[in-house]
C-alpha positions, 0 to 999 in steps of 0.5 A, spaced: 671 681 562 677 684 564 673 691 564 667 688 568 673 686 573 677 692 572 683 693 577 682 686 580 686 683 585 691 678 584 690 672 589 696 667 589 694 660 592 700 656 594 701 650 598 704 650 605 705 645 610 705 649 617 699 653 620 693 652 624 686 650 621 685 658 619 689 664 621 691 671 618 698 670 618 701 676 615 698 682 611 694 679 605 695 672 607 690 667 609 693 660 611 690 653 612 693 647 614 695 646 607 693 652 603 695 659 603 692 665 599 696 671 598 692 677 596 696 682 592 694 688 588 695 689 581 701 694 583 704 688 587 702 690 594 699 686 599 691 687 600 687 684 605 680 682 604 675 687 608 674 685 615 667 683 616 663 688 621 658 685 626 653 691 624 653 697 620 654 698 612 660 694 609 662 697 602 663 691 598 667 691 591 666 684 587 674 683 588 672 684 595 667 679 595 671 674 591 677 675 596 672 673 602 669 667 598 676 664 596 678 665 604 673 662 607 670 656 602 671 650 605 671 646 598 677 650 596 680 648 603 679 641 602 681 640 595 687 644 597 690 638 601 690 634 595 696 636 591 700 635 597 697 628 598 699 627 591 706 630 592 707 625 598 705 619 594 710 621 588 715 622 594 713 615 596 714 612 589 721 615 588 723 612 594 723 605 591 730 607 588 733 609 595 739 605 597 738 601 604 744 599 608 744 593 613 747 590 618 747 583 620 750 579 626 749 572 629 753 567 634 752 560 634 755 554 639 755 548 635 756 541 639 756 534 635 757 527 638 764 524 639 763 519 634 760 524 629 766 528 630 771 523 628 768 521 622 768 529 620 775 530 623 772 536 627 772 538 634 767 536 639 764 543 639 765 550 635 763 557 637 762 562 631 760 569 630 758 573 624 758 580 623 756 583 616 754 590 613 752 592 606 748 597 602 743 594 597 739 598 592 734 598 586 736 601 579 732 605 575 733 600 569 730 594 574 736 591 576 738 591 584 745 591 586 748 589 593 755 590 596 756 586 602 762 586 607 762 579 611 766 578 617 766 571 621 770 568 627 770 561 628 773 558 634 774 550 634 774 547 641 778 541 643 782 543 637 788 548 636 785 552 630 780 557 629 781 564 625 777 569 621 774 569 615 772 576 611 769 577 604 767 583 600 762 582 594 758 585 589 752 582 587 748 584 581 741 581 578 738 584 572 732 583 568 733 582 561 726 582 558 720 583 563 721 589 568 727 591 564 728 599 562 726 606 565 719 606 563 717 599 566 720 601 572 718 608 573 711 607 571 708 608 578 712 615 578 710 618 572 703 616 574 704 619 581 706 625 577 700 625 573 695 624 578 699 630 582 698 635 576 690 632 575 689 634 582 692 641 581 687 642 575 681 640 579 683 645 585 684 650 579 677 648 577 674 648 583 677 656 584 674 657 578 667 655 579 667 659 586 669 665 582 664 665 577 659 663 583 661 670 586 660 674 580 653 671 578 651 672 585 654 679 586 651 681 579 644 679 582 645 683 588 647 689 584 641 688 580 636 687 585 638 694 588 637 698 582 631 694 581 629 697 588 630 704 585 626 703 579 620 701 583 621 706 588 621 711 582 615 708 579 612 709 586 614 716 586 611 717 579 604 714 582 604 719 588 606 725 583 600 723 579 595 722 585 597 729 587 596 732 580 589 729 580 587 732 586 589 739 584 585 738 578 579 735 581 580 742 586 580 746 579 574 743 577 577 740 571 577 732 573 573 727 576 574 725 583 574 718 580 581 719 577 584 720 584 581 714 585 585 711 579 591 714 581 591 712 588 589 704 586 596 705 582 600 708 588 598 702 592 600 697 587 607 700 586 607 700 594 606 692 593 612 692 588 617 696 592 615 691 598 617 685 593 623 689 591 626 690 598 625 682 599 628 680 593 634 685 595 635 681 602 634 674 599 640 676 594 644 679 599 643 673 603 645 668 597 651 672 596 653 672 604 652 664 603 657 664 597 662 668 601 662 664 607 660 669 612 659 666 619 652 665 620 652 668 627 654 675 629 656 677 622 649 678 618 647 684 622 651 688 617 648 691 610 652 689 604 653 695 599 656 694 592 661 699 590 659 697 583 653 699 579 651 696 572 653 699 566 653 696 559 660 696 556 659 691 550 665 687 548 667 684 542 667 676 542 670 671 537 668 664 536 674 661 533 678 665 539 674 662 544 674 655 542 681 655 541 682 658 548 677 653 551 681 647 548 687 649 551 685 652 558 679 647 560 682 644 566 677 638 565 680 637 558 687 638 561 685 633 566 682 628 561 689 628 557 693 626 563 688 621 565 689 618 558 697 618 559 696 614 565 692 609 561 697 608 556 703 608 561 699 602 564 697 599 558 705 599 556 707 596 563 702 591 562 705 589 555 711 589 558 709 584 563 707 579 557 715 577 556 718 571 559 722 573 566 729 572 564 734 574 570 742 575 569 745 574 576 752 576 577 757 576 583 764 577 585 767 576 591 774 577 594 776 573 600 781 573 606 782 568 612 787 568 617 788 566 624 786 573 627 782 579 624 788 583 621 791 577 617 784 575 614 783 583 612 790 583 608 788 576 605 782 579 602 785 586 599 791 582 596 786 579 591 789 572 591 782 569 593 777 572 588 771 568 586 766 569 580 759 567 579 754 568 573 748 565 571 741 566 568 734 564 570 728 563 565 721 563 568 716 562 562 709 562 565 705 556 561 698 560 558 700 567 561 693 568 561 693 573 567 698 578 563 694 577 557 687 579 560 691 585 564 694 587 557 687 587 553 684 590 559 689 596 560 688 597 552 681 597 552 681 602 558 686 607 554 681 607 548 675 608 552 679 614 555 680 617 548 673 616 546 671 620 553 676 626 551 673 626 544 666 626 547 668 632 552 671 636 547 664 636 543 661 638 549 666 644 550 665 646 543 657 646 544 658 650 551 663 655 547 658 656 542 652 657 546 656 662 551 658 666 545 651 666 542 648 668 549 653 674 550 652 676 543 644 676 544 644 679 551 648 685 548 643 686 542 638 685 548 641 691 552 641 695 546 633 693 544 631 694 551 635 701 552 631 703 546 625 701 549 626 704 555 628 711 552 621 711 548 617 709 554 620 715 558 618 720 552 611 717 551 610 718 559 613 725 558 608 727 552 602 723 556 603 727 562 603 734 559 597 731 555 593 730 562 596 737 564 593 740 558 586 736 559 586 732 553 588 725 556 586 721 561 589 718 568 588 711 565 593 713 559 598 716 564 598 710 569 599 705 563 605 709 560 607 709 568 607 701 568 610 701 561 616 705 563 617 701 570 617 694 566 622 697 561 627 700 566 627 693 570 628 689 563 634 694 561 637 693 568 636 685 568 639 685 561 645 688 563 646 684 569 644 678 564 650 680 559 655 681 565 653 674 567 654 671 560 661 674 560 663 670 566 660 664 563 664 665 557 670 666 561 668 659 565 667 655 559 673 658 556 677 656 562 680 663 563 677 665 569 683 665 573 687 669 568 681 674 567 681 675 574 688 675 575 688 669 580 695 665 580 696 659 583 
């Protein structure tokens, strides 16, 4: 396929957050809100997609057609948002482990009845003000920690006392069974990472599909143009035969009916030319649609392919093609990532079967004084350090919901594995059929080429026999029709061969590599 696409453009597809809906940013670049295409020649220099004239002739190589299609395809633009969306989802999952700072403040004014104050040995009322700050964070192993700095000022009215109380504490809560470990707490991150990779595979698959569609449409258009030339040559042969028979009638060596026979064939050839011209216009419009050329104003120009169909046989190896397909097909890569997701979910569901056992610990150093400075000195002295440690065990009775979730996740994972095996069988069948198609079309080209050469020789001999008066117009007309059919069949088989090569690249998953498209 590289011979067919010799000198192909290198299209670099990268993600970009900025930019208007569609604009040409720099030489060789086309950007959307989240997708940028940079077109680079094999030598490394930037190459712009060809401008689309409003009228006249537009020379078009297959590389230009691919560039225009990728630049204007809305499906690719839509699909191009997904990797960035998945990236933001991944960032959101990672943010679970981001630390958070907090600041708490409150004040209170407590008033109690005098009789109650006597019992409690407290003044009539007191005023309290709290100002606390700290930092808390979830840990990758599942635990959480919190560092707090507490400050409390209390003023006891009707009593000659009051003061400041400060404390610096570190609290840690760690699950021992359920939700413990890196895998249990990073499952969502790994799922998001795989989903982002799946979205990239889907984008590559969409780009590959568009490139293959462009190749097939371009070859069909090239075929219709060459078939038009075949029909025009056939018309000229019919016209030459009319002139020859008229000369033979004037010389008295042929009957007028032979002129009539030749003119009937000429009229039929005119009809074939008209149909061929329509086929050219239909194929041209189909290529315009795939290239996403604007419907208004830009369809007035005539597309002129710069590539003519020529047969260059390629050697294909079934084993190598199968290996490439199993390694490169985007569908298989996506399916394997999906299996990984299902297995991650199953392991997380298995972890949820465990009892909920939490270890809680706390250490605090306190300080108290009649003023803020004195309580801080007491806190840092380490004379008033408090410790606490405890364990909380929660065992759900029956545990039916986690068991059902685990069974479901296991079944879904096995289902995904079975689907992958089915997909591998389909890919194998597609590759085998594609290789056979390439080989069969190559043989068809050789056979049709031999048939066309023989048809040319038969017509040449029969025309000379007619000129010598030993053949009939009917025989010559028959050989002319055979030659036109042989020429059209040969060209069609060459076009089919090129399309079978493009199809082989598609089923192998090597379209981007073959066309030097890097994403």
